[in-house]
N, C-alpha and C positions, 0 to 999 in steps of 0.2 A: 503493499500499500504506500502512496505517495504521502508525504506529509502535508498536512493541510494547515493553512495560515487563516488567521482571523483578521489580517490588514487587507482592506479592501484595495489600497494602493498598489500592491504586489499581486494583483490578481492575474496579471498575464505574465507573472516571472515565476510560475509554479515550475517551469521546466529547468529553472537554474537551482532547485532545491538539492539536487544530487550533481555535483560536478562531475565532469566526464572522466576523471581519474578515479572517482569512487563509485561510479554508477554499477548496478549489478550487471554481470557480464554474462547472461544467460545465452547471448549471440555472438560472442566473442568480442563484445565493447568492453571499454574500460581504458585503463592507462596504455595498453598495447595496441588498442585501436585509434588509427590517426585517419582524418579526413585527407582524401586525395581527389585532385581535379574537381573541387567543388562538390563533390558527392556528399549528401547530408548523412549524418551520423544518426543512427537509428538506436533507440535506447529500449531497455526492457519494457515491455507492455504491462500496463496495470490493471488489474481486474476491475478498478473504480476509478478512473481518471479524472472524475469531476471534484473540483475543490467545493469547500463548504459554501463560499460566496456564490459560486457558479449555480450551485444547486439552489440557493436561496432566491438568486437573481432571476431565474427562470420560472419562479414560483413553483418549484417541486420540493416540497419539505419531506415527503414520506420516503420511506427507504426504498419501496418497490419503484417508484417512479425514478429515483436516482439510478438504481440498478438498470431500468429500461432504458434511460438515457446513456449509461455507460456501455450497454450492449448493442446500441443501435447499429443496425447494419447500413452498407452503403446504399445509397438510392437517390432518387430525385427530389426526395422530400426535405432533404437536409437543406435548412435555409441560411440566408446570410447572416442572421443574427446568432446563430450558433457558433460556439467557438471551436476551434480544431480539436481539442480534447474531447468535447462532447460528441462530435461527429466521427472520432476515431481515426483522423487523417492526418493529425500533426506529426511534425518531424520529431518532436520530443516524446509524445504519447501516441502510437500509432494505432492503439485500440485493439481490441478482441479480433476484429474482422481482418484487419491488415496483418496480424501476426499470423492467423489462419492462412492468409493469401500467400504471405511469404513462405510459410511451411508447404503449401500445397505447390508452389512454383520451385521449390527446392533453393529458395535463398537464405534459409535460416542456416546460421553458422558458416556463412560462405566465406572463404579466406580472401584477404585483399590480393587483387592482381589476377585472380582466377578468371580465365575467360568463360563465357556463356556458350553452352552447346547450342546447335541448331535448333533442336526441339525446345530447349528452355527458350530461345529467342521468340520463336513463334507463339509459345503459350503466353508468354509477357505481352507481345504485341496484341494477341487476342484479347487478353484479359483488359489493357489498358483501352482498347478500342471498345469493349462492352461497357466498361464503367463510364467512359466518356459520352456514350449515348444515352446513359442515365442521369446525366446532368453534371458530372464531376469534370473538373479540368484536369488535362494530362498531367501537367505540372505536379498537381496536388496528389495524384495516383503515383506518380513514379517517386514523388518523396516519400510517400508512406511505404512504398516496396524497397526504396533504397536503391533505384536504379538511377544513373545520371541522364539528363535530358539529352545531352549530346550523343550519348551511347545509343540511347533508342532511336533518335532521329538518324544517326547512321545506319541503324538496322533497317530502317523504312527506306532508304536509298538503295540499299543492297542488301536484299533479304536474305539472299544465299551466303553461306560461308566463304570467305575469302579464301582463294586457293593458296595452299602453304608453299612457301618457297622451298625449291629444291635443297636438300641439306648438303653441306660441304662434305659430309661423312658418307655420302651416297655410294654404293658399291660400284666398282668400275666394272664395265662390259665382260672383261676377262675374268673375273670373279664370279660373276653371276653365270657364266658360260660354263665354269669349273663345277659349280654345284649340280647344274643341269646334266652335264656329262657323267658325272660320277653316279648320280642317280640311274642314269640309263645304262651305266656298265654294271652296276651292283644294285638292282631294283630290290633286293631284300633288305638292304640298309635302311635305317631310319633316319631323319634329319639330325639327330643327336651324333650318330655314328658318321654321318658324312662330314659333319663339322669337325669330328676328331681325324679323320684320315686326310683331310685337307692340309692340316697343320705341316706334316712334313714336306709338303709340296709348295709351301709358302704362302698359303691363303688362309688367314685367321679370320674366318667367319664364324659368328655366334650361331647356336642352335636356333634361335628364335629367327634369325635372319634366313637361315636355311629353309625354316618351316613356312615362311612368308612367300619364299620363292617357289616352293613346291606346291603349296596348297592350291593356286589357283590352276595349276597343272593337273590337278586330280590325283597326284602321287603321294598323297599322306593317307595311310590306312591304318587301322588297328591291327597288329599282328594276331594270328590265330593261336591261341596257346595249345599246347598238346596236354593231354590229360596225363595225370600221374599213373604209371603203371601199377602200383599197388592199390589203386583205387577199383581196378577190374579184377574181379576174382580170377586166379589162376586155375583153380580146380573147383568144378561145379559137379559134384556127384550126382548121379542118376539111379541110383540103387542103395538100399541099407548095406552097412558094414563095407563101404568103399573107401570112406576116408574117416578116420578118427582123429580127434583132438585132444591131447592129454595136457593138464596142467593142474595148479594147485593154488590155493588161496587162504587167506588168514582168517580165524575166527577165535574167540575167546572162551575158555572153559575155566571157570573158577578163577577168573583174571589172570589167566596164563595162556601163552600163545598155543593154538594148536592150528592144525592144516586140514581142510578139506580137498582130497585128491579127487578127481573125476575123469572119466573118459566119456565124451560125448560123439555120437553118431551125427557127422555134419549133413547128412541127407536129411534125417527126420528130427534132429535136435534131441534124439532119446539118449538117456545116459545109461551107457551099457554097463558101467562099473563106477563105484564111488567108495570112499573110506574117509575116515577122520584119523588122524595119527597125531603124535606128539612131535615129529620131527619128520622130515623129508629126507631120506638117503636113497641110494640106488636099490635097498632091499624093498622099500615100500613101493617104489615105481615097480621094479619087477613083480610083486605079488599082485599090483593091481592089473598089469598087462596078462598075466595069467588067468585072473580071475574074469577079466573081460573075454578073452580068447574061448573060455570053457562055458561061459554062460551064454554066449551067442551061437555055440555050436559050429563053429568055423572048422572046415575040413580041409585037408592038404590039397584035395582037388580044386578048392575054389580059387578065384582070381587072387593075386597078391592084395593085401591091403596096405594103404598109406597111412602112416602114423604121423601126425603133425604135432611136433613138439618145440619147446623154446631150447635154448643152448645152455640149460642149466647142467651143473656137474652130475647131478643123479641121471639125467636122461643121456648124458654124453660119456657116461662110464664104459669101460671096455666090457664088463659084464652085461650090461643093458643092452648095448648093441649086439652082443653074442646071442642074447636071448631073443632080440628082434629077428635076427636072421634065422635062429632055429624056429621061430613060430612062422616063418616065411612072410614076413611084412618088411614094408619099405619105409626106411626111417627118412623123413623130410623135416630137418630143422628149419625153424623160422629165422628170418633175418633179425640182426641185432638193432634193437628200439623200432621194432614193427610190431605192435600188438595185433594189426589188422590182418597179419598172415595166419593168425589163429583167432580170428574174429568172433567166431560163434562161440568159442568157448568162453572168451572174454564176456560175450553178451549173455551168457548163461550165469556167470558169477555176478553179474549185475543185477540180474532178476532175483537170484536167491539172497543176495544180501538184502536188497530193499524190501522183499517180502518175508524173509525169514531171519536171516542172522541178525540183521540191525534192530529187529523187534525186540532184542534182549540186551542189557547191557553186558551179560556174560552169561553162559550157560551154567547151572548149578554142578552139573557133574558129567562125565563122559558118556555115561550111559543115558541121561537126559538129552544131551546133544544128538546122539545117534538116533534115538527115538523121534525127536521132534523133526530132525533132518530127514529121516525116512518117512515121516507122514507127508512132509511137504514135497518130496521128490515123487511119491505116488500121485499127490494132488496135481504135481505139474505134468506127468505124464499121461493122466487118464482123465482129468476134469478141467485143467486149465487151458482155454483156447489160445492157440500161438498165431500172431499176426502174420509171420512169414509163412505160413501154412495154410493160409486161407480160413484161419479161424479154426481149423481142426487140431486135435491134440497131438502131441508126439508120439504117444503110444498108437493111436489110429494110424497115422502115416507110417510108422516103422513096421507095423504089421502088414498093411497094405503093400507096401514096397514099390509103389509105381505112382509117380506125380501125375503121369497122363492120366490114369485111371481116376485118380483124386481130382483132377479138373473136370473130367467127364462126369463123375459122381456128383460134384458140386452144380454143374450146369443142369443136370438132370433133376435134382431135388429143387431147384429154382424153378424149373419149368412146370413141375408138379404144383409147387406152391401157386403159382399164376393161374394155372388150370382150375385149381380149387377155388381161389378168389372169384374168377369168372363165373363158375357154376353159382357159387353162393349168391354173387350180386345179381344174377339173371333169375335164379329160381328160389332163392332164400333158404336152400336146403344145404347144410354142411356136410360134405362127405368127409370121411376120415382120410388123413394123408399117411402114407405108409413110408415112414423114415427109417433110414439105416443108422443104427446106433454106431457111436465113435468107438 
């Protein structure tokens, strides 16, 4: 709020209450703001620029009428008897509307000496002409907007932007030709690479300049990135007991570290063997492999099974590798720091941790842990739908042993359900549906 005076003789000197060096600087005004070329200096707008005498002199004593006077918009009704502060067009108090107009035209916080863009010039010209038709003088509008009159009338004489003078640092024809020839010779290089390879030849051209030369020619394109090879599965099984994944994870029993060892069938996500042990050595891994081999009834005449394991010492032990060869399996170690190589095993561990292991701070005993995990694994095999298996259970897919038949079964059951709905909506009789149990 501006300071109000009770001296009627200083009615027209309200703009001097704040010297220019101490004025609020919401628009970059103040001691660092200086006038240049006769341009008026615009001060901070006030929400109520009327002084006490001005409000009394116009016969408006109530607060609502003073607010109406302070927020009066520009228009032809502004008479000569009203002060500049009351009309909101003075150089010292531009008013609310003037402030909004400056903000809309991008003139707020405008730095000294910065040129106006062509679009900004056109908008200022249109705004001044529109307000001039409403009865306001152009000089008064330009003063409130903070635009010099000489600059404005210069725009009217030449509305288009003046052509820029050629730079003294413009590229020589030989340099421009060198960029084009290099791109033609090596089309796979980007503009940054061309800037670098031209330096040994004596052409020091920035990457941005190379871009500006090649862009109009249509030689700038985004490179096609190759997909990481480990994102594409190398092995996709098409039958059970073709690829197994073996690994272990940590769980807590009586606040002591134990390990859950599992072997999962990558075709059906079915756990062919599992166990809970205090430590993982080559003996525990070998016992788990023998248990899985016997429980699945694999015969020597069957195709060799691929075993995917990490490069831990229990898996890479000499006796473990000998057992794998005796069982006629193929050892396939995963790469270092590549958990996606055994991703289905890792995904199973996330599921069992979120739905079973992390539900308890610690298991009270080893027997309780084995019983609880056994119940969950049975639930996982026979009751829990698996999203990667079209919401069938791993046990059903493992027993079926053919995903083509699985998809055919899925489509057949969906078709039966649609026919059942059609008959019900047509006749109102609900016929029983024959479903195949998982």
